[in-house]
N, C-alpha and C positions, 0 to 999 in steps of 0.2 A: 504494500500500500504506500502511496506517495506521501511525502511529508505534508503537502498542502491539504490532502484529504484528512490526515490525522489531526490537523489543527481545527477541524470542523466539529469534533465531538462535543465541544462546549456549546455549540449553537443550538438553542432551543427553537421549536417551531414558532412561527408567527402566523396569525390567523385573524379572520373577521367572521361575523355572522349577523344576519338579520333574523330576528325571531319570527316564526310563522304565526299566522292567525292574530296578528296585531297590526293596526293601521294608524297612521298619524294624521290622516286628513281631517278627522273630526275631533282631534285632541284640543283641549283648552290650553294646555301648557306643554311646551316641548323644551326640555332642558338637556344639558350635556355636562358630564363630569370628565375631566381630563387629569389623569394621574401620571405625572412625569417622574418616574423613578430613576435611581442612579444607573440601573441596568435595563429595565423594561418600562415601556410606556403603554398606558391603556386609555382608551377613550370610549365612553358609553353615551348613547342617546336614549333618553327616557321620555315617554309620552304619558302625561298625567301620572307621573310617579311610578311607571312600570317600565322595565327594561325593554327596549325595542331593538337596538343594534349595538354592536361593539367591535372594537379592533384592538389587537395586542401586537406590539412590535418592539424591536430593540431601540433603546434610546441612543440617538446619534450624537455627534459631536456638538451640534447646535440645538439646544432644547426647544427654541422657538420653532425651528423647522420640523422637529419631531412632533411637536404638539399639533401643528397644522396637518402634517401627513397622517397622523393617527386619527384625528377627527374626520378628515376628509375620507379616509379609508372606511371608517365606521359608517359614514353617510353614503358611501358608494352604492349605487343601484336602488336607493330608497326614494329618490325624487326630492329629498331634502338637501339643503345646503346651509352654510353657516348663517346666512341672513334669516333663515326661518327659526333659528334657535332663540327662544325667549330669554334664556339666562344660562350662562356657563360659569362653572366654578372650577378653578385649578387646585390641584393638591399634589403632594409628593415632593420629592427632593428638588425638582425644578418647577415648582408651582408658580413662582413669580414670572416664569418665562412662557406662560400661555397667553399670547398677545390679545386674544379676544375674550378672556375671562373677566367677568365683572367683579369677582371676589376670589380670594384665595383662602383656603382653610387647611389646617394641618392634617397630615395623613393619619395621625392618631385618631382624631375625631371622625374622619371619614371612614377609616377601617372599622371603627366601632359601629357606626351607623350602617355601613354596607354589610357587615357581618350579620346584623339583625335582619336585613333584607334577604340575604342568601340562606341563612340557617334558621331564622325564626326568632320570636321575641323572648325565648327562654335563655338566650346566650348571656352569660355573665363574665366569661373570660375569653379574650381573643389573643391568639398568638400570631403576629404578623411577621413572617420571615421574608425579608426583602432581599434586594440584591447586595446591599452592603451594610445592613443593620438588621436587628431583630428587636421587636417590641412586644412586651407583655402588657395587655390592657385589661383593666377591670371596668365593666360598664353596668348600667342599670337596665330596667325593663324597657326603657325608651331608646336604648342604644346610646345613651349619654355617658361620656367617660367619667369614671369615678376616680381612678388612679392608673398610673402606668409606669413602666421602667423600660429603658433601652439598654442594649449591650454597649460595650465600648466600641470605638471605631476600629474594627478589625474585620476582615472578611471571613474569619473562622466562624462557623455557625451560620453562614448566610448563603444566598444563591450564588454569589460570585465565587465563594470557596468551592462550591460544587462544580462550577464551570472549570475551575483550575484542575480539580480532581478528575473530571470526565476526560479532559484532554490528556492527563497523565496516564490513565489506565486504558484509554481507547474504547470507552463505552459511551454511547449517546446519552446525554444528560437526562433525557426523559426515561431512560431505562435503568439508571443507576440504583434507584431505590429497590426495584424488583430484583436486580442482580445481588444486592447486598443481603437480601433475605433468603438466598438459596444455600447459605451455609448451614451445616448441621448444628453447630454451636457457635455462638458469638465469641470472637477472639478479644483480647485486650484492646482498648482503644489506642489510637495514635494521639499525638498532642492536640489539645483543644484550645490552646492559648494563642496560637498564631498559625495562619494558613501556610506560611513559608515553612515552619517547623513540621506541620502536618504533611505537607507535600514531600519534604525531605525524608521523613520517617516512612511514608508510604512507598517512596521510590526504593528505599533500602530494603523494605519487606519484599517488594517485587523481585529485587535482585537476589534475595535469599531463597527465592523459589515459591513464595506464597502465591496461591492462585488469585486471580483478579477478584473473584467474589469474596474471598477472605479479607483482602485489603480493603475492598469496598465496605465490608461490614465494620472493620476497624475504624474507618473514617466516619461512617454514619453513627456509630456508637459515640464517638468523640463529639460529634455535632449535637446528638441528643443530650449528652451529659452537660454540655455548655448551655443549651437551651433550658434544661431542667433547672439549673441554678438560677437563671433569670426568672422562671416561673415561680419557683419557691420563694423568691424574694418579694414578688408582688402578691403571691397567694393565689391559688387556683380554686375557683368556685365553679360548680356546675351551673349551666352547661358550658362546656369547653369546646372551642372551635379554632381552626387554623385558617389564615388568609395569606395571600401572596403566592408566588409561583411554587415555593417549596411545599406548600400545602398539598400539592399533587404528588409528592415523593413518598411512596408507601414505606420505604425504609426508615424514614424519620417518623412518620405517623405511628407505625407499629411499635417502634422502640419507645416513643414517648408514652404510648398507651400502657406499655408494660411498666415503665418507671413510675408513672402517675397513678396507675391502677384506675384510670378513667378512660372510657371510650369516647373519642371526639365525635360530635355529630357529623352526619353525612351532608355534604353541601348539595343544595338544590340547583345551584348554578356554579359556574367556574369561579373558584375562590380567588383567582388572581385578579378578578374584577372588583373586589370589595372596596378598595379605595376610590376607584372611579365611580362606582355606584353610590357610595356615600356622598361624594361630591355632587352627583346628579340629583340626589334627594335634597341636599342642602340648597341646591340651585332652585328647586321647585319651591321650597319653603321661603326662600328669599324673594322670589318673584311674586309669590302670593302676598308677601308683606308689601311689596311695591304696589300691588293692585288693591291693597287694603282688605285682603281676605283673611289676614291674621292680625 
């Protein structure tokens, strides 16, 4: 296999979708939420507070361009354009760089609100594993943030760390979690304090003859241990859910389930959209305020 192809294992799929059986033509309020993350960007379009269309893509070098591309891709084929959106809220790492957003709101508030939309109103603890940070959020029955904690600024325990590891072992990033669960018994973890140390230890294990799935398990266990420490510090209350791209990694989910002795709720929609959905819901509330409906 050529080196250029080997470098693509970290690249996760980008995609868009328009939900069936939903029409915007008779909608009273059309809003959008744009979540510009450090690694991935998400744009959702909502009609009267219900998800209508979305797009997920990698964040480029210029956040403003990414915001436009993501939103226009979400609108593609719908007959809508930016001028038909009543209100747009930006969120995420690059939220100030959404040029057509009328407001910006923190990703913590948006993930809590979006988690309630995706999982239901019983959610009390949200774990958002993003590209370069991890957040543990406690919220109330309305999806309002009660308390939260963030990890330190290191890629260990984040989506970017998984990208580095996928490239190292030559496994597509969307398959890493499943591969890590194929071991008969979990091995000791690699370092969870620094992604550079974790990569070096993983490489050493591969050179010692460890099979890929065993090294993958050691890396996922390290991630789960690091995340567990954050969750324990904020306190985990049922119901517990995950948001962000890593929420689709079964290797992390299953190990957190064992450590916490809590089964996370199953998402009704793609959990990577939580921040953007929360922003779209805030946009609806803010527009209703402008109209004097609140």
